[in-house]
C-alpha positions in Angstrom: -0.9 -34.3 -56.9 -0.6 -34.9 -60.6 -0.6 -32.4 -63.5 -0.6 -32.4 -67.2 1.9 -33.6 -69.7 5.5 -32.0 -69.4 6.3 -32.1 -73.2 7.5 -35.5 -73.7 5.0 -38.1 -74.9 2.9 -40.0 -72.1 4.7 -38.5 -69.5 2.9 -37.1 -66.9 3.9 -34.5 -64.1 3.5 -34.7 -60.5 4.2 -32.4 -57.6 6.6 -34.9 -56.0 8.7 -35.1 -58.9 9.2 -31.5 -59.9 10.1 -30.8 -56.1 12.6 -33.7 -56.4 14.0 -32.8 -59.5 14.3 -29.2 -58.0 15.7 -30.5 -54.5 18.3 -32.5 -56.4 19.5 -29.3 -58.9 19.6 -27.1 -55.8 21.9 -29.4 -54.5 24.0 -30.2 -57.3 24.1 -25.8 -57.4 22.2 -25.9 -60.6 20.3 -22.8 -59.7 19.0 -22.0 -63.4 17.4 -25.4 -63.4 15.8 -24.8 -59.7 13.5 -21.5 -60.4 11.8 -22.8 -63.6 10.9 -26.0 -61.9 9.7 -23.9 -59.0 7.6 -21.8 -61.4 6.2 -24.9 -63.1 5.3 -26.1 -59.9 3.5 -23.0 -58.8 1.7 -22.5 -62.1 0.6 -26.1 -61.9 -0.4 -26.5 -58.5 -0.8 -22.9 -57.0 1.5 -21.2 -54.1 1.1 -22.8 -50.7 0.5 -20.0 -48.5 4.0 -19.4 -46.5 1.2 -18.7 -43.1 -0.3 -22.2 -43.6 2.1 -24.8 -44.5 -0.1 -28.1 -45.2 1.4 -31.1 -46.2 4.6 -32.5 -47.4 4.8 -30.9 -50.5 4.3 -27.1 -49.2 7.1 -27.5 -46.7 9.2 -28.8 -49.2 8.3 -25.8 -51.8 8.9 -23.5 -48.9 12.2 -24.5 -47.6 13.4 -24.2 -51.7 11.9 -21.2 -52.1 13.6 -19.8 -48.6 17.0 -20.8 -49.6 16.7 -19.2 -53.1 15.7 -15.7 -51.4 18.8 -16.4 -49.2 21.2 -17.1 -51.7 19.9 -13.8 -53.5 20.3 -12.1 -50.2 17.1 -11.7 -49.6 16.7 -12.5 -45.9 13.6 -10.9 -45.1 11.8 -13.3 -47.6 14.1 -16.3 -46.5 12.5 -15.8 -43.0 8.9 -15.2 -44.2 9.4 -18.7 -46.3 11.3 -20.7 -44.2 8.9 -23.1 -41.7 9.9 -24.0 -38.4 8.5 -27.6 -37.8 8.8 -30.5 -40.1 11.6 -29.8 -41.7 12.3 -33.5 -41.7 10.1 -33.7 -44.9 12.5 -31.4 -47.1 15.9 -32.0 -48.7 18.7 -32.4 -45.9 21.0 -30.6 -48.2 18.7 -27.6 -48.7 18.3 -27.5 -45.3 21.9 -27.3 -44.5 22.8 -24.9 -47.5 20.1 -22.5 -45.8 21.4 -23.0 -42.2 25.1 -22.3 -43.5 24.2 -19.3 -45.3 22.1 -17.8 -42.1 25.0 -18.7 -39.7 27.4 -16.5 -42.3 25.1 -13.8 -42.9 25.1 -13.7 -38.7 28.7 -13.8 -38.7 28.9 -10.8 -40.7 26.3 -8.9 -38.3 27.0 -5.5 -38.0 24.6 -4.3 -35.6 21.6 -4.5 -38.0 18.4 -5.0 -36.2 16.9 -7.0 -39.1 18.7 -9.9 -38.2 16.4 -11.1 -35.6 14.8 -12.9 -38.3 17.6 -14.6 -39.8 19.1 -15.6 -36.2 15.7 -17.6 -35.9 16.2 -19.4 -39.0 19.9 -20.4 -38.3 18.8 -21.5 -34.6 15.6 -23.7 -36.2 17.8 -25.2 -39.0 20.9 -25.9 -37.1 19.0 -27.3 -33.9 17.1 -29.5 -36.3 20.3 -30.8 -38.4 21.9 -31.3 -35.0 19.1 -33.2 -32.8 20.4 -35.9 -30.8 17.7 -37.9 -32.9 18.9 -36.8 -35.9 15.1 -36.4 -37.9 16.6 -34.9 -40.9 19.4 -37.8 -41.3 22.1 -35.1 -41.2 24.7 -37.8 -40.4 23.5 -39.8 -43.8 24.2 -36.7 -46.0 27.6 -36.4 -44.5 28.5 -39.7 -45.3 27.3 -39.2 -48.7 29.6 -36.3 -49.2 32.5 -38.0 -47.6 32.1 -41.0 -49.7 32.3 -43.3 -46.5 30.2 -43.8 -43.1 31.3 -41.5 -40.3 32.4 -42.8 -37.4 30.3 -42.8 -34.0 33.2 -40.9 -32.0 33.9 -38.7 -34.9 30.2 -37.9 -35.3 29.8 -37.1 -31.7 33.0 -35.2 -31.4 32.2 -33.2 -34.5 28.5 -32.8 -33.4 29.6 -31.3 -29.9 32.4 -28.8 -31.7 29.9 -27.6 -34.1 27.3 -27.0 -31.4 30.0 -25.1 -29.4 31.0 -23.0 -32.2 27.4 -21.7 -33.0 27.1 -21.4 -29.3 30.4 -19.1 -29.0 29.2 -17.2 -32.1 25.6 -16.3 -30.8 27.1 -15.3 -27.6 29.5 -13.1 -29.2 26.9 -11.4 -31.2 24.6 -11.0 -27.9 27.9 -9.4 -26.3 28.3 -7.3 -29.0 24.7 -6.2 -29.2 24.5 -5.7 -25.5 21.5 -8.3 -25.3 20.9 -9.6 -21.7 20.2 -13.4 -21.3 16.6 -13.2 -21.2 17.1 -11.8 -24.8 19.9 -13.5 -25.9 20.4 -15.2 -28.9 22.5 -17.9 -27.3 19.5 -18.5 -24.5 17.4 -18.8 -27.9 19.6 -21.6 -29.2 19.8 -23.3 -26.2 15.7 -23.1 -25.2 15.2 -24.6 -29.0 17.7 -27.6 -28.6 16.0 -28.1 -25.6 12.1 -27.5 -25.9 11.5 -26.4 -29.8 11.2 -22.8 -28.1 11.6 -20.7 -31.3 8.7 -19.8 -33.7 9.6 -18.2 -36.9 6.2 -16.3 -37.1 6.1 -14.6 -33.7 9.3 -13.4 -32.6 9.1 -10.9 -29.9 10.0 -7.2 -29.8 12.7 -8.1 -27.1 14.2 -11.4 -28.2 13.6 -14.9 -30.5 11.7 -16.4 -27.2 9.4 -14.8 -25.0 11.1 -13.7 -21.6 9.0 -16.6 -19.5 10.7 -19.1 -22.0 14.1 -17.7 -21.6 13.6 -17.7 -17.9 12.4 -21.4 -17.8 15.3 -22.3 -19.7 18.1 -20.5 -17.6 16.4 -21.6 -14.5 16.3 -25.1 -15.9 20.1 -25.3 -17.0 21.4 -23.7 -13.7 21.9 -20.4 -14.9 19.9 -18.6 -12.0 22.1 -16.0 -11.0 22.1 -14.8 -14.7 18.3 -14.8 -14.6 18.2 -12.8 -11.3 20.9 -10.5 -12.5 19.1 -9.5 -16.0 15.5 -9.5 -14.4 16.8 -7.0 -11.6 18.3 -5.3 -14.3 15.1 -4.9 -16.3 13.2 -4.3 -13.0 15.6 -2.6 -10.2 12.6 -2.3 -7.5 12.1 -5.4 -6.0 9.5 -4.0 -3.9 7.1 -4.0 -6.6 7.8 -7.5 -7.9 4.4 -9.1 -7.2 2.5 -12.0 -8.8 -0.1 -9.7 -9.5 1.4 -7.1 -11.3 1.1 -7.3 -15.1 5.0 -6.6 -15.2 5.8 -9.8 -13.7 3.0 -12.1 -13.9 4.3 -13.9 -16.8 7.6 -15.0 -15.2 6.2 -14.8 -11.3 6.8 -18.7 -10.7 10.3 -19.1 -12.1 11.8 -15.9 -10.6 10.1 -17.1 -7.5 12.0 -20.4 -7.7 15.1 -18.7 -8.5 15.0 -16.2 -5.8 14.2 -19.3 -3.0 17.0 -21.4 -4.1 19.3 -18.2 -3.9 18.1 -17.7 -0.4 18.6 -21.5 0.5 22.2 -20.6 -0.9 22.3 -17.4 1.5 21.2 -19.2 4.7 24.2 -21.8 4.0 26.5 -18.8 3.6 25.0 -17.3 6.8 23.5 -14.1 5.1 20.5 -14.1 7.0 19.0 -10.8 6.0 19.9 -11.4 2.4 18.4 -14.4 2.6 15.0 -13.5 4.4 14.7 -10.8 1.7 14.8 -13.2 -0.8 12.4 -15.2 0.5 9.6 -12.3 1.2 10.3 -11.3 -2.4 9.8 -14.8 -3.7 6.5 -14.8 -1.2 5.1 -11.9 -3.1 6.0 -13.4 -6.4 3.6 -16.5 -5.4 5.7 -18.8 -3.6 4.5 -21.1 -1.4 7.0 -22.3 1.3 7.4 -26.1 1.6 9.5 -28.0 4.7 12.8 -27.1 3.2 12.2 -23.4 2.8 10.0 -23.2 6.2 13.5 -24.5 7.9 15.5 -21.9 6.2 13.4 -19.1 7.2 13.4 -20.6 10.6 17.0 -20.6 10.6 17.5 -17.1 9.3 15.3 -15.5 11.9 17.3 -17.2 15.1 20.4 -15.6 13.7 19.5 -12.3 11.7 21.5 -9.1 13.2 23.6 -11.1 15.4 27.0 -13.7 15.2 28.2 -16.5 17.2 30.7 -13.9 18.5 28.0 -11.6 19.8 29.7 -8.9 17.8 28.2 -6.9 15.5 24.7 -7.1 16.8 22.3 -4.7 15.0 18.9 -4.3 16.8 17.3 -2.4 14.0 18.5 -5.4 11.2 17.2 -8.0 13.7 13.9 -6.4 14.0 13.8 -5.8 10.5 14.6 -9.5 9.9 12.3 -11.3 13.0 9.6 -9.2 11.2 10.2 -10.5 7.6 10.3 -14.4 9.0 7.2 -13.9 11.2 5.3 -12.4 8.3 6.7 -15.8 6.1 5.7 -18.0 9.2 2.7 -16.2 11.1 2.0 -19.7 12.6 5.4 -19.9 13.9 5.2 -19.3 17.7 8.9 -19.3 18.5 9.4 -16.5 15.7 6.6 -14.7 17.0 8.0 -14.5 20.7 11.4 -14.0 19.5 10.5 -11.1 17.7 8.1 -9.6 20.6 11.2 -10.2 22.9 13.7 -8.2 21.0 10.7 -5.4 20.5 10.3 -5.4 23.9 14.2 -5.2 24.8 14.5 -2.1 22.2 11.6 -0.4 23.5 13.4 -0.7 27.0 16.4 0.5 25.6 15.0 3.8 24.5 12.2 4.2 26.8 13.7 7.7 28.3 15.6 9.1 25.0 13.1 8.4 22.5 9.7 7.5 24.0 7.7 7.7 20.5 9.7 4.8 19.2 9.8 3.0 22.7 5.9 3.1 22.4 5.7 1.8 19.2 8.3 -0.9 20.0 5.8 -2.1 22.9 2.9 -1.6 20.7 4.2 -3.5 18.1 5.1 -6.4 20.6 1.6 -6.6 21.9 0.4 -7.1 18.3 2.6 -9.8 17.7 2.2 -11.5 21.0 -1.0 -10.3 22.5 -0.3 -12.1 26.2 3.0 -10.7 26.3 3.6 -9.3 29.8 6.5 -7.3 29.3 5.3 -5.3 26.2 2.0 -4.3 28.4 4.1 -3.3 31.1 5.8 -1.3 29.2 3.2 0.7 27.6 1.7 1.2 30.9 5.1 2.6 32.4 4.4 5.1 29.1 1.2 5.9 30.3 2.1 6.3 33.5 4.9 8.8 32.6 2.3 10.9 30.7 -0.6 10.8 33.7 2.2 12.2 35.9 3.3 15.3 33.7 -0.5 15.8 32.8 -1.3 16.0 36.5 1.9 18.3 36.7 0.7 20.5 34.1 3.5 19.7 31.6 1.4 17.8 29.1 -2.2 18.6 27.5 -4.5 16.3 29.0 -6.1 16.0 25.3 -3.2 13.9 24.5 -4.4 10.8 26.6 -7.6 9.1 25.8 -10.1 7.6 28.4 -9.9 4.0 27.4 -6.3 3.2 28.2 -6.5 4.9 31.1 -9.5 3.1 32.4 -7.5 -0.3 31.6 -4.7 0.6 33.5 -6.7 1.6 36.6 -8.0 -2.2 36.6 -4.7 -3.8 36.2 -3.4 -1.1 38.7 -6.1 0.4 41.1 -3.7 2.1 43.4 -2.6 4.3 40.3 -3.2 8.0 41.8 -2.2 9.6 38.5 -4.8 7.3 36.7 -7.3 8.3 39.5 -6.8 12.0 39.2 -6.9 11.8 35.4 -10.2 10.0 35.2 -11.7 12.4 37.8 -10.9 15.6 35.9 -12.1 13.9 33.0 -15.3 13.1 34.1 -15.7 16.5 35.6 -15.0 18.3 32.3 -17.4 16.1 30.5 -20.0 16.7 33.3 -19.9 20.4 32.8 -19.7 20.3 29.3 -22.8 18.2 29.2 -24.7 20.4 31.5 -23.4 23.7 29.8 -25.4 21.9 26.4 -28.1 21.3 28.5 -27.9 17.5 28.7 -28.5 17.3 32.4 -28.9 13.4 32.7 -25.6 13.0 31.0 -24.0 15.5 33.2 -25.0 13.5 36.6 -23.9 10.4 34.6 -20.6 11.9 34.0 -20.7 12.9 37.9 -21.0 9.3 39.3 -18.1 8.3 37.1 -16.1 11.2 38.3 -17.1 9.9 42.0 -16.5 6.5 41.1 -12.7 6.7 40.0 -11.9 9.9 42.5 -9.6 9.3 45.5 -12.1 7.0 47.2 -13.9 5.6 44.6 -14.1 1.9 43.3 -13.0 1.9 39.8 -14.3 -2.4 39.9 -17.6 -1.2 40.8 -18.1 -3.3 43.8 -19.8 -0.4 45.4 -21.9 1.2 42.6 -21.6 5.2 42.9 -25.4 5.0 41.5 -26.2 3.4 44.9 -23.9 5.3 47.1 -25.3 8.9 46.3 -28.5 10.1 45.8 -29.6 12.6 42.9 -29.7 15.5 45.6 -26.0 14.9 46.3 -24.9 14.2 42.7 -26.6 17.6 41.9 -24.7 19.3 45.0 -21.5 17.8 42.9 -22.8 19.2 39.7 -23.0 22.5 41.0 -19.6 22.7 43.0 -17.9 21.5 39.5 -20.0 24.1 37.7 -18.7 26.7 40.2 -15.3 25.8 40.2 -15.4 26.0 36.6 -16.9 29.6 36.1 -14.5 30.8 39.1 -11.4 29.8 36.6 -13.3 30.4 33.0 -10.8 31.2 30.8 -10.6 32.7 27.3 -8.9 34.4 24.6 -10.8 38.3 25.1 -12.1 39.4 28.4 -15.5 39.7 26.9 -15.9 35.6 26.0 -14.4 34.6 29.4 -17.3 37.0 31.3 -20.0 35.2 29.0 -18.5 31.7 29.6 -18.8 32.5 33.4 -22.3 33.6 33.4 -23.4 30.9 31.3 -21.9 28.4 33.7 -23.3 29.8 36.4 -26.6 30.5 35.1 -26.3 26.7 34.3 -25.3 26.2 38.2 -28.5 27.8 39.3 -30.6 25.8 36.9 -29.5 22.7 38.4 -29.4 24.1 42.0 -32.9 25.9 41.8 -33.3 29.7 43.2 -32.7 28.8 46.7 -28.9 28.2 46.0 -28.0 31.6 47.7 -23.9 31.7 47.1 -24.2 30.2 43.5 -27.0 33.0 42.8 -25.2 35.6 44.3 -22.0 34.7 42.3 -24.3 34.6 39.0 -25.3 38.2 40.1 -22.2 39.4 40.5 -20.9 37.7 37.0 -23.9 39.3 35.2 -23.2 42.9 36.3 -19.5 42.1 35.6 -20.4 41.4 32.1 -22.7 44.1 31.7 -20.4 46.9 32.8 -17.9 45.3 30.2 -20.2 45.5 27.5 -21.0 48.9 28.5 -17.5 49.8 28.0 -16.8 47.9 25.1 -19.8 47.1 23.1 -22.9 48.8 21.7 -26.0 49.8 23.9 -27.7 46.4 22.5 -25.4 44.5 24.0 -26.1 45.3 27.3 -30.1 45.3 26.5 -29.9 41.7 24.9 -28.2 40.9 28.4 -30.9 42.3 30.7 -33.3 40.7 28.3 -32.0 37.2 28.9 -33.4 37.7 32.6 -30.6 36.6 34.4 -30.5 39.5 36.9 -33.8 41.1 37.6 -34.2 44.5 38.4 -34.0 46.1 42.1 -31.4 43.4 42.7 -28.5 45.9 41.9 -28.6 49.4 41.6 -25.5 49.3 39.8 -26.9 46.9 37.1 -30.1 49.0 36.8 -28.3 52.1 36.0 -26.3 50.4 33.5 -29.3 48.9 31.7 -31.3 52.2 32.1 -28.2 54.0 30.6 -28.0 51.5 27.8 -31.6 52.1 26.5 -31.0 56.0 27.0 -27.9 55.7 24.5 -30.1 53.5 21.9 -32.8 56.2 22.3 -30.1 58.8 20.9 -28.9 56.6 18.1 -32.1 55.9 17.1 -33.2 59.5 17.0 -30.6 60.1 14.9 -31.1 57.6 12.6 -34.7 59.1 12.5 -36.5 55.9 14.2 -38.2 58.1 16.6 -40.6 55.4 17.3 -37.8 52.9 18.8 -36.1 56.0 20.5 -39.8 56.5 22.4 -39.9 53.0 23.2 -36.5 53.2 24.7 -36.8 56.0 26.8 -39.9 54.3 28.0 -38.2 51.3 28.9 -35.5 53.3 30.7 -38.0 55.2 32.7 -39.6 52.2 34.1 -36.2 50.7 34.7 -35.4 54.1 36.6 -38.7 54.0 38.6 -38.0 50.1 40.3 -40.5 48.5 37.5 -43.5 48.2 39.9 -45.5 44.5 39.8 -48.2 46.3 37.7 -48.8 47.4 33.9 -46.3 45.4 31.6 -45.9 47.6 28.6 -47.3 45.1 26.0 -49.8 43.1 28.4 -48.6 39.9 29.8 -46.8 37.5 27.8 -48.7 34.1 26.4 -48.2 31.4 29.1 -45.9 33.8 31.0 -45.2 33.4 34.9 -47.7 35.4 36.7 -44.9 35.7 39.3 -42.4 37.5 37.1 -42.0 40.7 38.4 -38.8 41.7 36.7 -40.4 43.2 34.0 -37.8 42.2 31.0 -40.7 40.5 29.4 -42.0 43.6 28.5 -38.9 45.2 27.7 -36.5 44.3 24.0 
């Protein structure tokens, strides 16, 4: 780079010459000379962009401007101007002066938040000056100022001493400001010396370097506990630590490594539960267990919850620890077997005083080890106890499911409570299906009931479908409906009576009109319901029951009188309401019922498609 004449004859000026002169003047503390030289550089060659320093002249110019700004106390400008790379291109004396000024500024720090940039400048410049390779030839500068070479041993001692003083200063400032190790200037200082981590143009809100860089530095230099303490203080709920979480993604692998190392230390210290917790959290953060970690997990799993002497045995701690170990190593059969055995042991201990927990223990043991005989036996014992209580009426039948009972009966064909429960279960199913008009389903349920009855064969070697013909099955179904009708219960009498009538009507439909006892019981039930409706309901309710044709006229004089009375009462009500046509119709119906309803003259003619043998008269009345 070359510019115009400087005023002296035939003497051209270059950027290099101007910067040389400015640097020499600064080192000699001739600051009144430095500024005009830099102004002339700027006027002649332009001002380099502080954010885009390209070339040695731009670097040298930027360092000089930063040094002048710092000398004037304008540290924000000094930070903005100072580059963080290629500092060996600048005059070492200028770099040193700026570095000393930054360190002094920090030593006077009184809690100002704006000093992050100054700290970054001090860290970057001193890491450059005290680098092992001495890229800026700092040792030569000291030799020049001393007027004599610096011996190797003196250089190394002085260098280590200065590094220690800077470290101590930054550590003290961190303690005063309450910064943790992940945001500490000391951590940034050590990371800059190791990996050139501090960037002056991108100082983060929490520290001079990214948290991930700080974590890597701490872990690499043996500060694992400090790293974990700081990270835990920032994120107290370790259950949320996951590699998939945005809050933890940046440091997931580093924290996982730190936890794995801590877990191995805890295994060596026989802190089994704590070690397994660390391994579990590390796994959530993405750690893949290697051979060493797997061995540590197995050892912790074998010993968690118990001691060598047998004292201090904690079944809860042991189960929790084995669960963690099994989750970490699901392919380890020995851990799975040990977990299942412990679950079974504890399930047996609380079998009587805490059945729910006991059942959960056995169920979990079967999930861990599906072929575990003891776990299956434990669940079967619970089911047997439940079945006995249901048979004795101490427990609702609905609390037990069909599938487990059938499976139990296959394992224990002689289990009488299971047979009894299944027989009752299929009997209820048959009654419900028949009541809904699903006769085929009802017959299938009856066959199942017979199969699981006291004399049945749950294995199906002698199939109930072959042992009983359709007539036998229908007789059983009728008997079930008849029995259910006799013991029909409901919240109110009307509902109970209606339920009884429906069941008996269904039974008659299955058995046919020739089944005398069922027909007679249905007639009595219809009469009982009619009399109840007469006493508690409206006349229309009695008439609607009559029109269902469940009990024909002429069979029961009491029923006929009840229906006749209902028609007459409704006629009176209709007359009062002005419905004289309806009243005449009701009286006519009452008269026909009172006359015995001879087999002739339907009031409105024969019903379309009606049965020619119907002599009840119900089809003509409404």
